[in-house]
Structures are given as C-alpha cells and as structure tokens.
A tleap script that builds the chain and sets N, CA, C and O, in Angstrom:
source leaprc.protein.ff14SB
mol = sequence {
  NMET ASP ILE GLU LYS LEU ALA ASP MET LEU
  LYS ALA LEU ALA ASP PRO THR ARG LEU LYS
  MET VAL ALA MET LEU HIE HIE ARG ASP CYS
  CYS VAL CYS GLU PHE VAL PRO VAL PHE LYS
  ILE SER GLN PRO ALA VAL SER LYS HIE LEU
  SER ARG LEU LYS THR ALA GLY PHE VAL LYS
  GLU SER ARG LYS GLY GLN TRP VAL PHE TYR
  SER LEU ARG ARG GLU THR LEU GLU GLN VAL
  GLY LEU GLY LEU MET GLN LEU PRO ASP MET
  SER GLU GLU LEU ASN LYS LEU GLU GLN GLN
  GLY LEU LEU VAL ASN VAL CYS CYS CGLU
}
set mol.1.N position { -16.444 3.925 -3.682 }
set mol.1.CA position { -15.703 3.634 -4.903 }
set mol.1.C position { -16.670 3.634 -6.083 }
set mol.1.O position { -17.773 3.094 -5.998 }
set mol.2.N position { -16.248 4.234 -7.162 }
set mol.2.CA position { -17.019 4.277 -8.396 }
set mol.2.C position { -17.236 2.853 -8.908 }
set mol.2.O position { -16.307 2.046 -8.919 }
set mol.3.N position { -18.464 2.547 -9.331 }
set mol.3.CA position { -18.801 1.183 -9.744 }
set mol.3.C position { -18.038 0.759 -10.999 }
set mol.3.O position { -17.733 -0.422 -11.158 }
set mol.4.N position { -17.724 1.700 -11.893 }
set mol.4.CA position { -16.941 1.378 -13.087 }
set mol.4.C position { -15.512 0.990 -12.705 }
set mol.4.O position { -14.950 0.040 -13.250 }
set mol.5.N position { -14.941 1.727 -11.775 }
set mol.5.CA position { -13.585 1.418 -11.302 }
set mol.5.C position { -13.576 0.067 -10.592 }
set mol.5.O position { -12.659 -0.730 -10.787 }
set mol.6.N position { -14.579 -0.189 -9.781 }
set mol.6.CA position { -14.686 -1.476 -9.098 }
set mol.6.C position { -14.784 -2.616 -10.111 }
set mol.6.O position { -14.134 -3.649 -9.950 }
set mol.7.N position { -15.588 -2.430 -11.144 }
set mol.7.CA position { -15.737 -3.464 -12.175 }
set mol.7.C position { -14.409 -3.731 -12.870 }
set mol.7.O position { -14.075 -4.885 -13.140 }
set mol.8.N position { -13.646 -2.681 -13.162 }
set mol.8.CA position { -12.350 -2.852 -13.811 }
set mol.8.C position { -11.384 -3.600 -12.902 }
set mol.8.O position { -10.625 -4.453 -13.361 }
set mol.9.N position { -11.415 -3.280 -11.621 }
set mol.9.CA position { -10.535 -3.960 -10.672 }
set mol.9.C position { -10.910 -5.433 -10.553 }
set mol.9.O position { -10.036 -6.296 -10.463 }
set mol.10.N position { -12.192 -5.714 -10.552 }
set mol.10.CA position { -12.631 -7.106 -10.479 }
set mol.10.C position { -12.251 -7.875 -11.742 }
set mol.10.O position { -11.959 -9.069 -11.675 }
set mol.11.N position { -12.252 -7.201 -12.889 }
set mol.11.CA position { -11.824 -7.846 -14.130 }
set mol.11.C position { -10.358 -8.277 -14.030 }
set mol.11.O position { -9.979 -9.334 -14.535 }
set mol.12.N position { -9.541 -7.454 -13.378 }
set mol.12.CA position { -8.130 -7.808 -13.210 }
set mol.12.C position { -7.981 -9.068 -12.369 }
set mol.12.O position { -7.052 -9.849 -12.575 }
set mol.13.N position { -8.880 -9.266 -11.437 }
set mol.13.CA position { -8.828 -10.457 -10.573 }
set mol.13.C position { -9.545 -11.658 -11.183 }
set mol.13.O position { -9.410 -12.776 -10.686 }
set mol.14.N position { -10.297 -11.438 -12.242 }
set mol.14.CA position { -11.134 -12.502 -12.805 }
set mol.14.C position { -10.329 -13.606 -13.486 }
set mol.14.O position { -10.857 -14.694 -13.716 }
set mol.15.N position { -9.084 -13.351 -13.806 }
set mol.15.CA position { -8.244 -14.365 -14.439 }
set mol.15.C position { -7.674 -15.295 -13.366 }
set mol.15.O position { -7.100 -14.817 -12.388 }
set mol.16.N position { -7.820 -16.612 -13.529 }
set mol.16.CA position { -7.320 -17.545 -12.513 }
set mol.16.C position { -5.825 -17.402 -12.222 }
set mol.16.O position { -5.409 -17.524 -11.070 }
set mol.17.N position { -5.026 -17.149 -13.237 }
set mol.17.CA position { -3.585 -16.992 -13.016 }
set mol.17.C position { -3.310 -15.770 -12.157 }
set mol.17.O position { -2.519 -15.838 -11.216 }
set mol.18.N position { -3.953 -14.661 -12.468 }
set mol.18.CA position { -3.731 -13.445 -11.676 }
set mol.18.C position { -4.232 -13.612 -10.253 }
set mol.18.O position { -3.608 -13.122 -9.311 }
set mol.19.N position { -5.338 -14.291 -10.092 }
set mol.19.CA position { -5.865 -14.517 -8.746 }
set mol.19.C position { -4.902 -15.387 -7.937 }
set mol.19.O position { -4.707 -15.146 -6.745 }
set mol.20.N position { -4.303 -16.385 -8.566 }
set mol.20.CA position { -3.310 -17.221 -7.884 }
set mol.20.C position { -2.055 -16.420 -7.563 }
set mol.20.O position { -1.431 -16.642 -6.525 }
set mol.21.N position { -1.676 -15.491 -8.440 }
set mol.21.CA position { -0.526 -14.628 -8.162 }
set mol.21.C position { -0.791 -13.789 -6.920 }
set mol.21.O position { 0.082 -13.630 -6.067 }
set mol.22.N position { -2.001 -13.255 -6.828 }
set mol.22.CA position { -2.374 -12.470 -5.642 }
set mol.22.C position { -2.286 -13.345 -4.393 }
set mol.22.O position { -1.824 -12.892 -3.346 }
set mol.23.N position { -2.730 -14.595 -4.505 }
set mol.23.CA position { -2.664 -15.513 -3.368 }
set mol.23.C position { -1.211 -15.760 -2.953 }
set mol.23.O position { -0.909 -15.807 -1.761 }
set mol.24.N position { -0.321 -15.915 -3.920 }
set mol.24.CA position { 1.096 -16.099 -3.599 }
set mol.24.C position { 1.680 -14.853 -2.951 }
set mol.24.O position { 2.433 -14.935 -1.980 }
set mol.25.N position { 1.321 -13.694 -3.503 }
set mol.25.CA position { 1.840 -12.436 -2.959 }
set mol.25.C position { 1.276 -12.133 -1.581 }
set mol.25.O position { 1.823 -11.313 -0.843 }
set mol.26.N position { 0.191 -12.790 -1.241 }
set mol.26.CA position { -0.368 -12.638 0.106 }
set mol.26.C position { 0.619 -13.188 1.150 }
set mol.26.O position { 0.644 -12.737 2.295 }
set mol.27.N position { 1.431 -14.169 0.727 }
set mol.27.CA position { 2.396 -14.789 1.651 }
set mol.27.C position { 3.736 -14.072 1.673 }
set mol.27.O position { 4.347 -13.921 2.730 }
set mol.28.N position { 4.201 -13.624 0.484 }
set mol.28.CA position { 5.481 -12.908 0.443 }
set mol.28.C position { 5.675 -12.258 -0.916 }
set mol.28.O position { 4.993 -12.600 -1.883 }
set mol.29.N position { 6.610 -11.319 -0.981 }
set mol.29.CA position { 6.976 -10.682 -2.240 }
set mol.29.C position { 7.605 -11.730 -3.151 }
set mol.29.O position { 8.276 -12.649 -2.682 }
set mol.30.N position { 7.387 -11.587 -4.450 }
set mol.30.CA position { 7.919 -12.549 -5.418 }
set mol.30.C position { 8.513 -11.835 -6.623 }
set mol.30.O position { 8.112 -10.730 -6.986 }
set mol.31.N position { 9.479 -12.506 -7.223 }
set mol.31.CA position { 10.093 -12.058 -8.463 }
set mol.31.C position { 9.396 -12.773 -9.626 }
set mol.31.O position { 8.844 -13.859 -9.450 }
set mol.32.N position { 9.425 -12.163 -10.800 }
set mol.32.CA position { 8.821 -12.781 -11.987 }
set mol.32.C position { 9.330 -14.207 -12.175 }
set mol.32.O position { 8.559 -15.113 -12.494 }
set mol.33.N position { 10.626 -14.397 -11.976 }
set mol.33.CA position { 11.232 -15.712 -12.210 }
set mol.33.C position { 10.667 -16.782 -11.278 }
set mol.33.O position { 10.765 -17.971 -11.579 }
set mol.34.N position { 10.086 -16.384 -10.163 }
set mol.34.CA position { 9.476 -17.356 -9.249 }
set mol.34.C position { 8.092 -17.792 -9.724 }
set mol.34.O position { 7.639 -18.888 -9.395 }
set mol.35.N position { 7.428 -16.952 -10.485 }
set mol.35.CA position { 6.102 -17.302 -11.001 }
set mol.35.C position { 6.183 -18.250 -12.203 }
set mol.35.O position { 5.292 -19.073 -12.411 }
set mol.36.N position { 7.253 -18.127 -12.988 }
set mol.36.CA position { 7.373 -18.899 -14.236 }
set mol.36.C position { 7.217 -20.403 -14.003 }
set mol.36.O position { 6.397 -21.023 -14.680 }
set mol.37.N position { 7.964 -21.024 -13.077 }
set mol.37.CA position { 7.797 -22.472 -12.901 }
set mol.37.C position { 6.468 -22.867 -12.269 }
set mol.37.O position { 5.975 -23.971 -12.501 }
set mol.38.N position { 5.898 -21.994 -11.488 }
set mol.38.CA position { 4.615 -22.302 -10.843 }
set mol.38.C position { 3.500 -22.391 -11.877 }
set mol.38.O position { 2.694 -23.321 -11.850 }
set mol.39.N position { 3.456 -21.418 -12.792 }
set mol.39.CA position { 2.362 -21.348 -13.761 }
set mol.39.C position { 2.704 -21.986 -15.103 }
set mol.39.O position { 1.842 -22.149 -15.967 }
set mol.40.N position { 3.976 -22.345 -15.263 }
set mol.40.CA position { 4.429 -22.988 -16.507 }
set mol.40.C position { 4.061 -22.163 -17.744 }
set mol.40.O position { 3.591 -22.683 -18.756 }
set mol.41.N position { 4.297 -20.853 -17.614 }
set mol.41.CA position { 4.109 -19.934 -18.728 }
set mol.41.C position { 5.385 -19.115 -18.868 }
set mol.41.O position { 6.216 -19.093 -17.960 }
set mol.42.N position { 5.537 -18.454 -19.989 }
set mol.42.CA position { 6.763 -17.699 -20.252 }
set mol.42.C position { 6.893 -16.479 -19.341 }
set mol.42.O position { 5.918 -15.997 -18.766 }
set mol.43.N position { 8.119 -16.005 -19.233 }
set mol.43.CA position { 8.379 -14.806 -18.437 }
set mol.43.C position { 7.612 -13.600 -18.970 }
set mol.43.O position { 7.074 -12.833 -18.171 }
set mol.44.N position { 7.538 -13.398 -20.300 }
set mol.44.CA position { 6.732 -12.275 -20.797 }
set mol.44.C position { 5.251 -12.402 -20.439 }
set mol.44.O position { 4.590 -11.398 -20.174 }
set mol.45.N position { 4.727 -13.633 -20.430 }
set mol.45.CA position { 3.325 -13.830 -20.054 }
set mol.45.C position { 3.106 -13.504 -18.578 }
set mol.45.O position { 2.099 -12.897 -18.212 }
set mol.46.N position { 4.052 -13.911 -17.735 }
set mol.46.CA position { 3.975 -13.579 -16.307 }
set mol.46.C position { 4.015 -12.063 -16.132 }
set mol.46.O position { 3.225 -11.496 -15.377 }
set mol.47.N position { 4.934 -11.418 -16.831 }
set mol.47.CA position { 5.062 -9.960 -16.738 }
set mol.47.C position { 3.784 -9.255 -17.174 }
set mol.47.O position { 3.400 -8.239 -16.593 }
set mol.48.N position { 3.133 -9.788 -18.188 }
set mol.48.CA position { 1.879 -9.189 -18.658 }
set mol.48.C position { 0.789 -9.290 -17.584 }
set mol.48.O position { 0.048 -8.334 -17.352 }
set mol.49.N position { 0.699 -10.448 -16.937 }
set mol.49.CA position { -0.274 -10.614 -15.847 }
set mol.49.C position { 0.032 -9.642 -14.707 }
set mol.49.O position { -0.870 -8.995 -14.176 }
set mol.50.N position { 1.301 -9.546 -14.339 }
set mol.50.CA position { 1.681 -8.648 -13.248 }
set mol.50.C position { 1.440 -7.189 -13.618 }
set mol.50.O position { 1.076 -6.382 -12.763 }
set mol.51.N position { 1.641 -6.854 -14.879 }
set mol.51.CA position { 1.374 -5.495 -15.348 }
set mol.51.C position { -0.110 -5.155 -15.193 }
set mol.51.O position { -0.466 -4.048 -14.790 }
set mol.52.N position { -0.964 -6.116 -15.518 }
set mol.52.CA position { -2.418 -5.898 -15.376 }
set mol.52.C position { -2.779 -5.691 -13.910 }
set mol.52.O position { -3.583 -4.820 -13.580 }
set mol.53.N position { -2.180 -6.495 -13.030 }
set mol.53.CA position { -2.435 -6.331 -11.601 }
set mol.53.C position { -1.893 -4.994 -11.089 }
set mol.53.O position { -2.495 -4.363 -10.220 }
set mol.54.N position { -0.773 -4.579 -11.627 }
set mol.54.CA position { -0.180 -3.295 -11.223 }
set mol.54.C position { -1.062 -2.142 -11.681 }
set mol.54.O position { -1.315 -1.212 -10.915 }
set mol.55.N position { -1.528 -2.196 -12.921 }
set mol.55.CA position { -2.401 -1.150 -13.458 }
set mol.55.C position { -3.675 -1.024 -12.618 }
set mol.55.O position { -4.171 0.081 -12.396 }
set mol.56.N position { -4.193 -2.149 -12.159 }
set mol.56.CA position { -5.408 -2.136 -11.337 }
set mol.56.C position { -5.122 -1.739 -9.889 }
set mol.56.O position { -6.046 -1.543 -9.100 }
set mol.57.N position { -3.845 -1.620 -9.547 }
set mol.57.CA position { -3.474 -1.166 -8.203 }
set mol.57.C position { -3.300 -2.272 -7.178 }
set mol.57.O position { -3.206 -1.993 -5.983 }
set mol.58.N position { -3.255 -3.524 -7.621 }
set mol.58.CA position { -3.139 -4.633 -6.676 }
set mol.58.C position { -1.711 -4.957 -6.272 }
set mol.58.O position { -1.477 -5.500 -5.192 }
set mol.59.N position { -0.758 -4.629 -7.132 }
set mol.59.CA position { 0.640 -4.917 -6.804 }
set mol.59.C position { 1.500 -3.687 -7.049 }
set mol.59.O position { 1.144 -2.792 -7.815 }
set mol.60.N position { 2.624 -3.674 -6.385 }
set mol.60.CA position { 3.635 -2.644 -6.621 }
set mol.60.C position { 4.960 -3.368 -6.805 }
set mol.60.O position { 5.120 -4.512 -6.380 }
set mol.61.N position { 5.894 -2.699 -7.434 }
set mol.61.CA position { 7.184 -3.327 -7.680 }
set mol.61.C position { 8.294 -2.545 -7.017 }
set mol.61.O position { 8.202 -1.334 -6.818 }
set mol.62.N position { 9.346 -3.270 -6.682 }
set mol.62.CA position { 10.532 -2.633 -6.114 }
set mol.62.C position { 11.760 -3.371 -6.644 }
set mol.62.O position { 11.720 -4.577 -6.890 }
set mol.63.N position { 12.836 -2.635 -6.812 }
set mol.63.CA position { 14.082 -3.219 -7.325 }
set mol.63.C position { 14.980 -3.609 -6.163 }
set mol.63.O position { 15.136 -2.874 -5.188 }
set mol.64.N position { 15.564 -4.793 -6.302 }
set mol.64.CA position { 16.587 -5.256 -5.366 }
set mol.64.C position { 17.733 -5.754 -6.232 }
set mol.64.O position { 17.758 -6.906 -6.664 }
set mol.65.N position { 18.678 -4.856 -6.472 }
set mol.65.CA position { 19.760 -5.185 -7.394 }
set mol.65.C position { 19.207 -5.270 -8.802 }
set mol.65.O position { 18.542 -4.345 -9.269 }
set mol.66.N position { 19.479 -6.372 -9.480 }
set mol.66.CA position { 18.984 -6.553 -10.845 }
set mol.66.C position { 17.589 -7.145 -10.884 }
set mol.66.O position { 17.007 -7.266 -11.962 }
set mol.67.N position { 17.045 -7.512 -9.753 }
set mol.67.CA position { 15.749 -8.176 -9.683 }
set mol.67.C position { 14.623 -7.195 -9.379 }
set mol.67.O position { 14.805 -6.232 -8.634 }
set mol.68.N position { 13.467 -7.453 -9.963 }
set mol.68.CA position { 12.265 -6.670 -9.665 }
set mol.68.C position { 11.335 -7.581 -8.879 }
set mol.68.O position { 10.950 -8.651 -9.350 }
set mol.69.N position { 10.982 -7.150 -7.686 }
set mol.69.CA position { 10.083 -7.920 -6.838 }
set mol.69.C position { 8.717 -7.245 -6.794 }
set mol.69.O position { 8.605 -6.019 -6.797 }
set mol.70.N position { 7.697 -8.072 -6.755 }
set mol.70.CA position { 6.326 -7.591 -6.686 }
set mol.70.C position { 5.767 -7.877 -5.317 }
set mol.70.O position { 6.008 -8.937 -4.740 }
set mol.71.N position { 5.017 -6.920 -4.797 }
set mol.71.CA position { 4.374 -7.098 -3.498 }
set mol.71.C position { 2.911 -6.691 -3.604 }
set mol.71.O position { 2.518 -5.899 -4.461 }
set mol.72.N position { 2.137 -7.251 -2.721 }
set mol.72.CA position { 0.696 -7.038 -2.715 }
set mol.72.C position { 0.357 -5.717 -2.043 }
set mol.72.O position { 0.906 -5.391 -0.991 }
set mol.73.N position { -0.542 -4.963 -2.645 }
set mol.73.CA position { -1.059 -3.743 -2.021 }
set mol.73.C position { -2.355 -4.128 -1.311 }
set mol.73.O position { -3.441 -4.075 -1.889 }
set mol.74.N position { -2.216 -4.505 -0.078 }
set mol.74.CA position { -3.345 -5.022 0.702 }
set mol.74.C position { -4.477 -4.006 0.827 }
set mol.74.O position { -5.648 -4.380 0.898 }
set mol.75.N position { -4.130 -2.736 0.854 }
set mol.75.CA position { -5.162 -1.702 0.983 }
set mol.75.C position { -6.097 -1.714 -0.225 }
set mol.75.O position { -7.279 -1.393 -0.098 }
set mol.76.N position { -5.577 -2.079 -1.392 }
set mol.76.CA position { -6.417 -2.148 -2.584 }
set mol.76.C position { -7.407 -3.305 -2.464 }
set mol.76.O position { -8.577 -3.163 -2.819 }
set mol.77.N position { -6.941 -4.443 -1.967 }
set mol.77.CA position { -7.855 -5.573 -1.751 }
set mol.77.C position { -8.955 -5.193 -0.765 }
set mol.77.O position { -10.117 -5.553 -0.950 }
set mol.78.N position { -8.580 -4.468 0.274 }
set mol.78.CA position { -9.570 -4.019 1.256 }
set mol.78.C position { -10.584 -3.072 0.618 }
set mol.78.O position { -11.777 -3.149 0.912 }
set mol.79.N position { -10.113 -2.179 -0.254 }
set mol.79.CA position { -11.009 -1.248 -0.937 }
set mol.79.C position { -12.011 -1.992 -1.810 }
set mol.79.O position { -13.184 -1.624 -1.867 }
set mol.80.N position { -11.548 -3.042 -2.492 }
set mol.80.CA position { -12.444 -3.832 -3.336 }
set mol.80.C position { -13.494 -4.518 -2.467 }
set mol.80.O position { -14.676 -4.532 -2.808 }
set mol.81.N position { -13.060 -5.081 -1.356 }
set mol.81.CA position { -14.002 -5.714 -0.433 }
set mol.81.C position { -15.041 -4.730 0.072 }
set mol.81.O position { -16.230 -5.043 0.117 }
set mol.82.N position { -14.594 -3.537 0.454 }
set mol.82.CA position { -15.529 -2.509 0.916 }
set mol.82.C position { -16.451 -2.070 -0.213 }
set mol.82.O position { -17.640 -1.836 0.002 }
set mol.83.N position { -15.897 -1.959 -1.413 }
set mol.83.CA position { -16.716 -1.580 -2.566 }
set mol.83.C position { -17.826 -2.584 -2.821 }
set mol.83.O position { -18.949 -2.203 -3.153 }
set mol.84.N position { -17.516 -3.866 -2.667 }
set mol.84.CA position { -18.535 -4.907 -2.849 }
set mol.84.C position { -19.598 -4.839 -1.761 }
set mol.84.O position { -20.771 -5.123 -2.003 }
set mol.85.N position { -19.174 -4.463 -0.569 }
set mol.85.CA position { -20.128 -4.359 0.539 }
set mol.85.C position { -21.010 -3.114 0.410 }
set mol.85.O position { -22.068 -3.035 1.034 }
set mol.86.N position { -20.577 -2.151 -0.394 }
set mol.86.CA position { -21.305 -0.890 -0.515 }
set mol.86.C position { -21.819 -0.663 -1.935 }
set mol.86.O position { -21.829 0.465 -2.428 }
set mol.87.N position { -22.240 -1.730 -2.577 }
set mol.87.CA position { -22.812 -1.581 -3.915 }
set mol.87.C position { -24.047 -0.689 -3.844 }
set mol.87.O position { -24.722 -0.652 -2.815 }
set mol.88.N position { -24.351 0.024 -4.920 }
set mol.88.CA position { -25.495 0.935 -4.880 }
set mol.88.C position { -26.815 0.188 -4.675 }
set mol.88.O position { -26.973 -0.965 -5.075 }
set mol.89.N position { -27.734 0.874 -4.050 }
set mol.89.CA position { -29.074 0.326 -3.819 }
set mol.89.C position { -29.847 0.393 -5.138 }
set mol.89.O position { -30.138 1.478 -5.643 }
set mol.90.N position { -30.168 -0.753 -5.677 }
set mol.90.CA position { -30.868 -0.826 -6.963 }
set mol.90.C position { -32.342 -1.175 -6.780 }
set mol.90.O position { -33.019 -1.538 -7.742 }
set mol.91.N position { -32.837 -1.066 -5.559 }
set mol.91.CA position { -34.226 -1.454 -5.286 }
set mol.91.C position { -35.228 -0.560 -6.019 }
set mol.91.O position { -36.306 -1.023 -6.391 }
set mol.92.N position { -34.892 0.702 -6.230 }
set mol.92.CA position { -35.794 1.609 -6.939 }
set mol.92.C position { -36.024 1.125 -8.372 }
set mol.92.O position { -37.145 1.177 -8.880 }
set mol.93.N position { -34.964 0.658 -9.012 }
set mol.93.CA position { -35.093 0.129 -10.367 }
set mol.93.C position { -35.981 -1.112 -10.383 }
set mol.93.O position { -36.787 -1.289 -11.295 }
set mol.94.N position { -35.833 -1.969 -9.374 }
set mol.94.CA position { -36.686 -3.152 -9.270 }
set mol.94.C position { -38.144 -2.760 -9.029 }
set mol.94.O position { -39.058 -3.374 -9.581 }
set mol.95.N position { -38.351 -1.742 -8.210 }
set mol.95.CA position { -39.711 -1.252 -7.958 }
set mol.95.C position { -40.357 -0.735 -9.245 }
set mol.95.O position { -41.537 -0.978 -9.496 }
set mol.96.N position { -39.572 -0.018 -10.057 }
set mol.96.CA position { -40.096 0.498 -11.327 }
set mol.96.C position { -40.501 -0.649 -12.248 }
set mol.96.O position { -41.553 -0.599 -12.886 }
set mol.97.N position { -39.661 -1.683 -12.316 }
set mol.97.CA position { -39.993 -2.849 -13.144 }
set mol.97.C position { -41.276 -3.517 -12.656 }
set mol.97.O position { -42.119 -3.934 -13.450 }
set mol.98.N position { -41.404 -3.607 -11.341 }
set mol.98.CA position { -42.593 -4.236 -10.762 }
set mol.98.C position { -43.839 -3.419 -11.102 }
set mol.98.O position { -44.873 -3.987 -11.453 }
set mol.99.N position { -43.751 -2.104 -11.002 }
set mol.99.CA position { -44.879 -1.231 -11.309 }
set mol.99.C position { -45.266 -1.305 -12.781 }
set mol.99.O position { -46.436 -1.144 -13.129 }
set mol.100.N position { -44.286 -1.548 -13.639 }
set mol.100.CA position { -44.542 -1.647 -15.079 }
set mol.100.C position { -44.951 -3.060 -15.486 }
set mol.100.O position { -45.223 -3.322 -16.657 }
set mol.101.N position { -44.992 -3.957 -14.523 }
set mol.101.CA position { -45.350 -5.347 -14.805 }
set mol.101.C position { -44.264 -6.107 -15.533 }
set mol.101.O position { -44.536 -7.118 -16.180 }
set mol.102.N position { -43.033 -5.628 -15.432 }
set mol.102.CA position { -41.928 -6.263 -16.154 }
set mol.102.C position { -41.066 -7.155 -15.271 }
set mol.102.O position { -40.124 -7.781 -15.755 }
set mol.103.N position { -41.376 -7.217 -13.991 }
set mol.103.CA position { -40.584 -8.030 -13.071 }
set mol.103.C position { -41.126 -9.459 -13.118 }
set mol.103.O position { -42.324 -9.686 -12.948 }
set mol.104.N position { -40.250 -10.392 -13.344 }
set mol.104.CA position { -40.634 -11.800 -13.424 }
set mol.104.C position { -40.457 -12.427 -12.054 }
set mol.104.O position { -39.354 -12.457 -11.509 }
set mol.105.N position { -41.536 -12.918 -11.513 }
set mol.105.CA position { -41.469 -13.630 -10.230 }
set mol.105.C position { -41.492 -15.118 -10.532 }
set mol.105.O position { -42.499 -15.653 -10.996 }
set mol.106.N position { -40.400 -15.766 -10.273 }
set mol.106.CA position { -40.281 -17.194 -10.541 }
set mol.106.C position { -40.166 -17.925 -9.213 }
set mol.106.O position { -39.324 -17.596 -8.377 }
set mol.107.N position { -41.001 -18.894 -9.037 }
set mol.107.CA position { -40.958 -19.688 -7.802 }
set mol.107.C position { -40.571 -21.121 -8.132 }
set mol.107.O position { -41.006 -21.702 -9.126 }
set mol.108.N position { -39.769 -21.641 -7.292 }
set mol.108.CA position { -39.401 -23.058 -7.437 }
set mol.108.C position { -40.061 -23.811 -6.296 }
set mol.108.O position { -39.933 -23.444 -5.128 }
set mol.109.N position { -40.768 -24.870 -6.658 }
set mol.109.CA position { -41.440 -25.672 -5.622 }
set mol.109.C position { -40.859 -27.045 -5.582 }
set mol.109.O position { -41.287 -27.874 -4.779 }
savepdb mol mol.pdb
quit
C-alpha cells in the first residue's frame, strides 16, 4: 500500500468519534439515527463522519426501505493493518544521518 494512501486512511481513523463508529460497526450494521443518541451530535454531523469513513473505504452503505445502513468493510481494516506491518525500511536514511554526524544518540540512565 502506498504510504500516502495509508496516511490518509489513518487520518480518517484518527478522530475518536469515527473510531468509535468503526467499533460499533464491528458488531453490526447501523443506521445514522442509531449513532445520534450514542454520540449526542446532530444527524448531519454523524453523516459527515460516516462520509469521511466511506471516502477512506472503511464503510459501505446499503438501503433498506427508507433507511440507509452502514456496514464495516473489514478488508480495508485488514489492509491498513498489513500496511502498518509493511512500512518502508528507513534504515538507509538513518545510516546517512549517522555518517553525517546528524544522528542524536540520547541515553537515559
């Protein structure tokens, strides 16, 4: 996964409300109206959070009659986890800093 895309996805999860929404969706699909009393925020604010999660690929929506339900895209969470486990090797950059005498070695005793 591209590191810029991973960073954007992590930004979507960085908000406590959105992270709690993901936790709720981990248990079952939810409608916007179910989030409103939990978070004590307006329906438009809930929709905005869900839109951000949808844009990042964490949730999908489906219609059931007049209601729109949101569900978790578990594969996206797995991709983020794998992306974190496969961050690029930055040791070469650290080696360059060390060779230039710019690496700060701090010891705590």
